[in-house]
C-alpha positions in Angstrom: 13.9 12.7 17.1 14.4 9.5 20.0 14.8 6.2 18.4 11.8 4.7 20.2 10.0 7.6 18.5 11.2 6.7 14.8 10.0 3.2 15.2 6.5 4.8 16.6 6.0 6.6 13.4 2.7 5.6 11.3 1.6 7.9 8.5 -0.5 7.5 6.0 -0.4 6.0 2.1 0.0 4.3 -1.6 0.7 2.5 -4.5 -0.5 4.8 -7.7 3.3 3.9 -8.5 4.8 1.3 -6.4 2.1 -1.2 -6.7 3.1 -1.1 -10.9 6.3 -2.5 -12.1 9.9 -1.3 -13.1 12.1 -3.9 -15.2 15.9 -3.6 -15.9 16.2 -0.5 -18.3 18.5 1.6 -20.0 21.0 -0.9 -20.2 24.8 -0.3 -18.7 26.4 3.0 -19.2 30.5 3.2 -20.2 31.2 4.2 -16.5 29.5 2.5 -13.4 29.9 6.3 -11.9 27.5 7.3 -14.8 24.7 4.6 -13.8 22.3 6.0 -11.4 20.5 2.4 -10.0 16.9 2.3 -8.6 15.4 -0.3 -6.4 11.4 -1.1 -6.3 9.0 -4.0 -6.2 7.1 -5.0 -9.9 5.2 -2.2 -11.8 2.5 -3.0 -14.6 3.1 -2.9 -17.9 1.1 0.1 -18.6 3.5 2.2 -16.4 6.4 0.6 -18.3 6.3 2.9 -21.0 6.3 6.2 -18.7 9.1 4.6 -16.8 11.3 4.5 -20.3 9.8 8.1 -21.6 11.9 9.1 -18.6 14.7 7.6 -19.1 14.9 8.7 -22.5 14.3 12.2 -21.2 17.3 12.1 -18.5 19.8 10.6 -20.8 19.2 13.1 -23.7 19.5 16.0 -20.9 22.6 14.5 -19.8 24.6 12.5 -22.1 26.3 9.4 -20.9 24.3 8.8 -17.9 21.4 6.0 -17.9 19.0 4.7 -15.1 19.2 0.6 -14.3 16.2 -0.5 -12.0 16.3 -4.1 -9.8 13.0 -5.2 -9.2 11.8 -8.2 -7.5 8.5 -9.6 -6.4 6.6 -6.8 -4.3 6.3 -9.5 -1.6 10.2 -10.2 -1.4 11.0 -6.8 -1.8 9.0 -5.9 0.9 10.3 -8.8 3.2 14.0 -9.0 2.6 14.9 -8.2 -0.9 15.1 -4.1 0.0 17.5 -4.8 3.1 19.3 -7.3 1.5 20.2 -4.8 -1.5 21.1 -1.7 0.7 23.7 -4.1 2.4 24.6 -5.7 -0.6 28.0 -4.4 -2.3 26.2 -2.5 -5.4 23.2 -0.8 -3.4 20.6 1.4 -5.2 21.4 5.3 -5.1 17.3 5.4 -4.3 14.4 3.0 -3.6 10.5 2.8 -3.3 9.5 2.6 0.1 6.8 3.4 2.3 6.3 6.6 4.1 6.0 5.9 8.2 8.5 3.5 10.4 9.6 1.8 7.3 11.6 4.9 6.5 12.0 6.2 9.7 14.1 3.0 10.2 15.6 3.3 6.8 16.9 7.1 8.6 18.1 6.1 11.6 20.4 3.1 9.5 22.0 5.9 7.7 20.1 4.9 4.5 18.0 7.5 4.0 19.3 11.3 2.9 18.2 14.3 4.1 16.8 16.0 0.6 15.1 19.1 2.3 17.8 21.4 0.9 17.8 19.4 -2.5 14.0 19.6 -3.3 15.1 23.2 -2.0 17.5 24.0 -4.8 16.2 22.2 -7.2 13.0 22.1 -10.1 11.3 19.8 -7.7 10.1 22.6 -5.0 8.0 24.4 -7.7 6.6 21.0 -9.2 5.1 19.8 -6.1 2.3 21.6 -3.2 4.1 22.3 0.1 1.6 19.9 1.7 2.6 17.1 -0.7 5.9 16.4 1.7 3.9 16.4 5.1 4.2 12.3 5.3 7.7 12.2 3.7 9.0 14.4 6.8 10.2 13.3 9.7 11.8 15.8 12.7 11.3 18.4 10.2 13.3 17.2 7.3 12.2 15.3 4.0 13.4 11.9 2.9 11.3 10.9 0.8 10.0 12.0 -3.0 6.4 10.7 -2.8 4.7 9.0 -5.4 1.2 9.2 -4.7 -1.2 8.4 -1.9 -3.2 5.1 -1.9 -5.9 3.9 0.4 -4.7 0.0 0.6 -8.5 -1.4 1.6 -11.7 -0.8 0.5 -14.3 -3.1 -0.8 -14.6 -3.6 -4.2 -18.0 -4.9 -5.6 -19.9 -6.2 -9.1 -22.4 -3.8 -10.0 -24.2 -5.8 -11.9 -24.3 -8.8 -9.0 -25.6 -6.0 -6.4 -28.4 -5.0 -8.9 -29.4 -8.5 -10.0 -30.2 -9.3 -6.4 -31.5 -5.9 -5.3 -28.7 -5.0 -3.0 -27.6 -1.3 -2.2 -24.0 -0.2 -0.5 -24.0 -1.0 3.1 -23.5 1.9 5.4 -22.8 -0.5 8.5 -21.0 -4.3 8.6 -24.8 -5.8 9.8 -25.9 -4.2 6.4 -22.9 -6.1 4.8 -23.3 -9.6 6.7 -27.0 -9.4 5.2 -25.5 -9.1 1.7 -23.5 -11.5 2.5 -26.2 -13.9 3.8 -28.3 -13.0 0.4 -25.4 -13.9 -1.8 -25.1 -17.0 -0.1 -28.5 -18.1 -0.3 -28.4 -17.9 -4.4 -25.0 -20.0 -4.3 -23.0 -16.3 -5.0 -19.5 -16.4 -2.9 -19.0 -12.9 -1.2 -15.7 -11.9 -0.7 -12.8 -13.3 -3.2 -9.2 -13.3 -0.9 -6.0 -14.1 -2.6 -4.2 -14.2 1.2 -1.4 -16.5 0.5 1.3 -13.9 1.8 -1.0 -12.7 4.7 -1.0 -9.0 4.1 -4.1 -9.0 2.1 -6.3 -10.0 5.0 -4.1 -8.2 7.6 -5.1 -5.1 5.9 -8.8 -5.6 5.8 -9.3 -6.9 8.9 -6.6 -4.7 10.4 -8.8 -1.8 9.1 -12.2 -3.2 11.1 -9.5 -4.1 14.3 -9.0 -0.6 14.5 -12.7 0.4 14.2 -13.8 -2.4 16.9 -11.1 -1.5 19.7 -10.1 2.1 18.5 -7.6 3.3 16.8 -4.9 4.0 20.0 -5.6 0.6 21.2 -4.7 -0.5 17.3 -1.4 1.2 17.6 -0.7 0.7 21.3 -1.0 -3.5 20.4 1.3 -2.5 17.0 3.9 -0.8 18.9 4.0 -3.7 21.4 2.5 -1.2 24.1 0.0 -3.9 25.0 0.4 -7.7 24.1 -1.4 -9.2 20.8 -3.5 -11.0 23.1 -5.3 -8.1 24.6 -9.0 -9.0 25.5 -10.5 -6.4 23.4 -8.6 -8.1 20.1 -9.2 -11.3 20.9 -13.1 -10.0 20.8 -12.5 -8.2 17.6 -11.0 -11.4 15.8 -14.6 -13.1 16.3 -16.1 -11.0 13.8 -13.3 -12.8 10.9 -14.2 -16.1 12.5 -17.9 -15.5 12.3 -17.0 -15.0 8.8 -15.4 -18.3 8.2 -18.5 -20.1 10.2 -20.8 -18.5 7.9 -18.5 -19.6 4.7 -18.7 -15.9 3.3 -14.8 -15.7 2.0 -13.4 -18.2 -0.5 -12.4 -21.4 0.9 -9.3 -20.9 -1.2 -8.2 -17.9 0.6 -5.5 -18.7 2.4 -3.8 -20.7 -0.7 -4.1 -18.4 -3.5 -2.1 -14.4 -4.3 -3.9 -11.4 -4.4 -3.3 -11.3 -8.7 -5.5 -14.4 -8.8 -8.1 -13.1 -6.5 -8.3 -10.2 -8.7 -8.8 -12.9 -11.3 -11.6 -14.6 -9.4 -13.0 -11.7 -9.1 -13.3 -10.4 -12.2 -14.9 -13.4 -13.7 -17.5 -13.6 -11.8 -16.7 -15.7 -8.7 -17.0 -13.6 -6.1 -19.2 -10.5 -5.7 -17.0 -8.1 -3.4 -12.9 -8.2 -3.5 -11.0 -6.5 -0.5 -8.3 -4.5 -1.7 -6.8 -1.1 -2.9 -6.8 1.2 -5.0 -4.4 -0.2 -7.2 -7.3 -2.2 -8.6 -8.1 0.8 -10.8 -4.9 0.1 -13.0 -5.2 -3.5 -13.1 -8.9 -4.0 -13.8 -8.3 -1.2 -16.6 -6.1 -3.7 -18.2 -7.7 -6.7 -17.2 -11.1 -6.2 -16.8 -11.8 -3.0 -18.5 -15.4 -3.9 -18.9 -16.4 -5.1 -15.6 -18.5 -2.9 -14.3 -17.9 -2.5 -10.7 -17.7 0.4 -7.8 -16.0 0.6 -4.3 -17.0 1.4 -0.8 -15.6 2.3 2.3 -15.2 -0.4 5.0 -19.0 0.0 6.7 -19.5 1.3 10.3 -19.2 -1.1 12.9 -22.3 -0.2 15.6 -20.6 0.4 18.6 -17.5 0.5 17.6 -14.4 2.3 19.5 -12.9 3.8 16.6 -13.5 6.6 14.3 -15.9 4.7 12.2 -15.2 6.5 9.3 -11.7 6.1 9.3 -9.7 5.5 6.4 -6.6 2.6 5.9 -3.9 3.9 3.9 -0.1 5.5 3.3 2.3 7.7 1.1 4.8 5.7 -1.0 7.7 7.2 -3.0 11.2 6.6 -3.7 14.2 7.4 -0.6 17.3 8.4 -1.8 20.4 6.4 -0.3 22.0 8.9 2.2 25.6 6.1 1.0 25.5 7.0 -2.5 27.9 9.1 -4.3 25.6 10.3 -6.9 22.6 11.9 -4.9 22.6 15.1 -6.9 22.3 13.1 -10.0 19.3 11.0 -8.6 17.9 14.3 -7.6 18.3 15.2 -11.5 16.5 11.8 -12.3 13.8 12.7 -10.3 13.3 16.2 -11.7 12.4 14.8 -15.0 10.3 11.6 -13.5 8.4 14.6 -12.1 8.4 16.9 -14.4 4.9 18.5 -16.3 6.0 16.5 -19.4 6.1 12.7 -17.7 3.3 13.5 -15.0 1.0 14.3 -18.3 2.2 10.7 -19.2 1.3 8.9 -15.1 -1.9 10.9 -16.1 -2.7 9.6 -19.6 -2.1 5.8 -17.7 -4.8 6.5 -14.8 -2.3 7.4 -12.0 -2.8 11.1 -10.0 1.1 11.8 -9.1 1.0 14.4 -6.1 2.3 16.9 -8.1 0.8 20.1 -9.6 0.3 19.4 -12.9 -1.4 16.4 -12.4 -4.9 18.6 -11.2 -4.6 20.0 -15.2 -5.1 16.3 -16.4 -7.9 13.9 -16.6 -7.1 10.8 -14.7 -9.4 8.3 -14.2 -13.0 9.4 -12.1 -12.7 6.4 -9.5 -9.1 6.8 -8.5 -10.0 11.0 -8.3 -12.9 9.8 -6.2 -10.3 7.2 -3.9 -8.0 10.4 -3.4 -10.8 12.0 -2.2 -11.5 9.3 0.8 -8.0 9.6 1.9 -7.9 13.6 1.5 -11.4 14.0 3.8 -10.4 11.1 6.2 -11.5 11.9 9.5 -8.4 9.3 10.6 -6.5 7.8 8.8 -4.8 4.1 9.8 -2.1 2.5 8.9 -1.8 -1.0 7.6 -0.1 -3.2 9.8 2.6 -4.2 7.6 3.6 -0.7 6.0 2.8 1.4 9.5 4.6 -1.1 12.0 7.7 -3.1 12.3 7.5 -6.5 10.3 7.7 -8.7 12.4 4.9 -7.4 14.5 2.7 -7.3 11.5 3.5 -10.6 10.7 2.1 -11.9 14.3 -1.0 -10.3 13.4 -1.3 -11.1 9.9 -0.3 -14.8 10.5 -3.3 -15.0 13.2 -5.9 -13.2 11.1 -5.1 -16.1 8.2 -5.6 -18.7 11.1 -9.0 -17.8 12.4 -9.8 -16.7 8.6 -9.3 -20.2 7.3 -10.6 -21.9 10.8 -7.3 -23.6 11.6 -7.4 -21.7 15.2 -9.6 -19.7 17.3 -8.9 -16.4 18.1 -7.8 -16.9 21.7 -5.4 -19.5 20.2 -4.1 -17.9 17.5 -3.7 -14.3 19.2 -2.0 -16.3 22.3 0.3 -18.0 20.0 1.3 -14.9 18.5 2.0 -12.8 21.3 4.4 -16.2 22.4 6.5 -15.3 19.1 7.0 -11.7 19.6 7.6 -12.0 23.3 10.6 -14.6 22.2 12.4 -11.7 20.4 
């Protein structure tokens, strides 16, 4: 596959495990040669005991070996953290990543091992259905062990607020705007958004842009085949400007982080929250009694895109091609994805892509979200995980500027195009 083709790959995917946290575990062994290092973003408290169990099982089956996790803040990890780890003096043997162009670039850089034969020669071939590797395969070779597939943006809503105000789930964007007008009239903030790091609104509105201008044009713009300030995208940005003009989004949106927006929503500070399927686990920990549900982005009347599309990604672990412990790293993941550990993931509310996960009783909300993803007529890649980060950043910054009222759609996208044209 040619380099320019690899850069354009935009496959689907989720944060069933990756949005949750890995703390440093296992300690050091007597020999550095018997330490497997894995890098990832943060994981939640509920996931930690499952990681501990996987590490303990691996160490018991392989005396003298242990696993160390190097974890970082999610946003740091995604932008510069992983890059620095991979180029450092003690790079990880495996690392969390998003399928698509990010993994493809690691292949080009010689940092992703072809694990096709490793899977075929290990228990992993029996633990996963063959279709699990569809989105982690590049040019016929498997480069990632998938931990899950997530819908990366739906609109969560407070069912009690909807019921109190006689509201029902909207089928169109116009109906959603009518709901917002009703909520505003009773002094209820419509949307809670934590966009301090840009990606939250970037995901939500990236999906909306694709619905308005069409998936093909969205991909062409995000692949630099068309300019960022294309007139179709400028027009689509007006929808965001209207949300700001009407006061439907919390005024603090560009100054608070995503976690703060979750808290605002959980405490009744907003009726809706646009975010991904990982909220299931967060809500279970932080607001178990909160009566919430979700709906996919409503259809945009007259939009050029597929109005039943889903924004989603596959996440998982890439084995470092430069590691001298590839075989033992695969052994660890045989334990990690074993039926025993999968059962613990299911008990924690996750639904791994392994065969045995179907035998458990995962959270019914998670099951519905997975069904949405599995039945999607069109899968749209989020800006920051489906495309080059510099392009995603330009789009996401422009979105934040318009959402906050700092710039007009034309000015924001002109500035984004000018920035990209210099590189």
